[in-house]
LOTOR-548427 format. One record per residue (C-alpha): residue in one letter; z, y, x. Coordinates in pm, 1 decimal. Layout:
LOTOR-548427
PT:A:Z:Y:X
...
***
This chain:
LOTOR-548427
PT:V:-8971.2:-7688.4:1089.1
PT:Q:-8878.7:-8023.7:966.0
PT:L:-8548.1:-8197.7:1019.5
PT:Q:-8566.7:-8551.7:848.1
PT:A:-8210.0:-8751.9:831.1
PT:S:-8233.7:-9087.2:772.1
PT:G:-7982.9:-9397.0:822.7
PT:G:-7747.0:-9343.0:540.1
PT:G:-7649.7:-9609.5:273.8
PT:L:-7349.8:-9801.5:127.6
PT:V:-7089.9:-9969.3:350.4
PT:Q:-6748.5:-10081.5:313.5
PT:A:-6472.8:-9931.5:467.9
PT:G:-6409.7:-9980.4:827.5
PT:G:-6789.4:-10036.9:875.5
PT:S:-7060.8:-9871.1:1110.0
PT:L:-7359.0:-9654.0:1037.8
PT:R:-7601.6:-9475.4:1263.0
PT:L:-7781.2:-9155.5:1123.0
PT:S:-8077.3:-9046.1:1305.9
PT:C:-8241.4:-8691.2:1257.9
PT:A:-8589.4:-8659.8:1379.8
PT:A:-8682.0:-8287.0:1435.6
PT:S:-9036.5:-8127.8:1450.1
PT:G:-9165.8:-7800.2:1458.1
PT:I:-8936.2:-7663.4:1752.0
PT:T:-8861.0:-7710.1:2132.9
PT:F:-8592.8:-7984.6:2087.9
PT:G:-8461.4:-7922.4:2396.1
PT:Y:-8380.4:-7567.9:2371.4
PT:Y:-8167.0:-7632.6:2063.9
PT:A:-7807.6:-7737.1:2006.6
PT:M:-7779.0:-8030.5:1726.6
PT:G:-7519.2:-8043.8:1457.1
PT:W:-7437.6:-8283.1:1192.5
PT:Y:-7227.5:-8150.5:870.1
PT:R:-7183.4:-8344.1:553.2
PT:Q:-7093.4:-8219.8:206.4
PT:A:-6890.4:-8454.5:-60.1
PT:P:-6926.0:-8365.6:-427.6
PT:G:-6747.5:-8076.7:-539.1
PT:E:-6641.1:-7986.3:-196.0
PT:E:-6754.2:-7741.8:89.3
PT:R:-6986.6:-7826.4:370.4
PT:E:-6811.6:-7962.2:644.1
PT:W:-6906.5:-7961.2:1004.9
PT:V:-6899.4:-8285.2:1155.5
PT:A:-7034.4:-8282.8:1527.6
PT:R:-7251.7:-8088.4:1783.2
PT:I:-7432.4:-8113.9:2080.1
PT:S:-7552.1:-7849.8:2320.3
PT:R:-7864.7:-7825.3:2464.8
PT:Y:-7697.4:-7969.4:2785.7
PT:G:-7558.5:-8267.3:2620.1
PT:I:-7167.6:-8111.4:2567.9
PT:T:-7017.3:-8279.8:2240.8
PT:D:-6761.0:-8134.4:2040.5
PT:Y:-6609.7:-8334.5:1707.3
PT:A:-6425.9:-8200.2:1388.6
PT:D:-6072.7:-8359.3:1412.5
PT:S:-6136.6:-8584.7:1123.1
PT:V:-6387.1:-8804.5:1283.2
PT:K:-6294.7:-8781.5:1672.8
PT:G:-6265.0:-9083.5:1824.2
PT:R:-6480.2:-9261.5:1546.7
PT:F:-6811.8:-9081.4:1552.1
PT:T:-7043.4:-9017.4:1849.0
PT:I:-7348.8:-8772.5:1857.7
PT:S:-7610.1:-8831.2:2081.5
PT:R:-7945.5:-8696.4:2144.1
PT:D:-8298.3:-8802.4:2292.7
PT:N:-8511.4:-8508.4:2387.4
PT:A:-8805.8:-8744.5:2444.7
PT:K:-8784.2:-8843.3:2080.9
PT:N:-8673.0:-8502.2:1959.2
PT:T:-8397.2:-8701.0:1780.5
PT:V:-8047.9:-8671.8:1735.4
PT:Y:-7806.4:-8968.7:1619.6
PT:L:-7455.6:-9006.5:1483.2
PT:Q:-7313.7:-9287.2:1539.0
PT:M:-6987.7:-9353.2:1287.1
PT:S:-6759.1:-9639.1:1304.6
PT:S:-6437.6:-9702.6:1133.1
PT:L:-6579.8:-9531.9:805.5
PT:E:-6326.9:-9441.4:567.4
PT:P:-6403.5:-9347.4:179.7
PT:E:-6331.5:-8997.5:245.1
PT:D:-6643.3:-8990.8:504.9
PT:S:-6877.9:-9025.0:207.2
PT:G:-7103.8:-8746.0:141.6
PT:V:-7442.3:-8628.7:203.2
PT:Y:-7528.2:-8592.0:589.1
PT:Y:-7723.2:-8301.6:699.9
PT:C:-7842.9:-8228.1:1048.9
PT:N:-7884.8:-7865.3:1199.8
PT:S:-8073.1:-7684.0:1475.4
PT:R:-7962.9:-7406.2:1660.8
PT:W:-8055.6:-7167.7:1912.5
PT:G:-7982.3:-6806.0:1927.9
PT:T:-8059.2:-6668.9:1587.7
PT:N:-8292.1:-6939.0:1507.9
PT:D:-8081.1:-7173.0:1278.6
PT:Y:-8233.1:-7470.7:1066.8
PT:R:-8100.6:-7764.1:836.3
PT:G:-8284.8:-8058.1:711.9
PT:Q:-8262.4:-8281.5:440.5
PT:G:-7972.6:-8486.2:391.9
PT:T:-7885.8:-8874.0:379.8
PT:Q:-7624.1:-9001.8:131.8
PT:V:-7330.6:-9224.4:299.4
PT:T:-7146.5:-9387.8:48.9
PT:V:-6801.2:-9593.8:191.4
PT:S:-6630.9:-9831.8:-66.1
PT:S:-6280.2:-9899.8:-10.1
***
């Protein structure tokens, strides 16, 4: 199983980024997909998730600014991030979950400058 996140980078506060996570080795349409982030010295924080049916949920800290979506034909989940704040900086990881199957991929760094 591989979950490859991409799209991170350096952006100024107020800017936008779109992260992508391409999955392989799983039947993508069966899995709920999610995004987590981790800043240096802090605990990993859940950001957003989307069910296999397209139902979405967000952490309060990103609600109204971030949008998670999925393209089952491309085995890819996205995270559109807008109105970025320095507090959004960190390594962003995607994960996939179906029953007891739970996978996490390599992350992509997001840095928001003030």
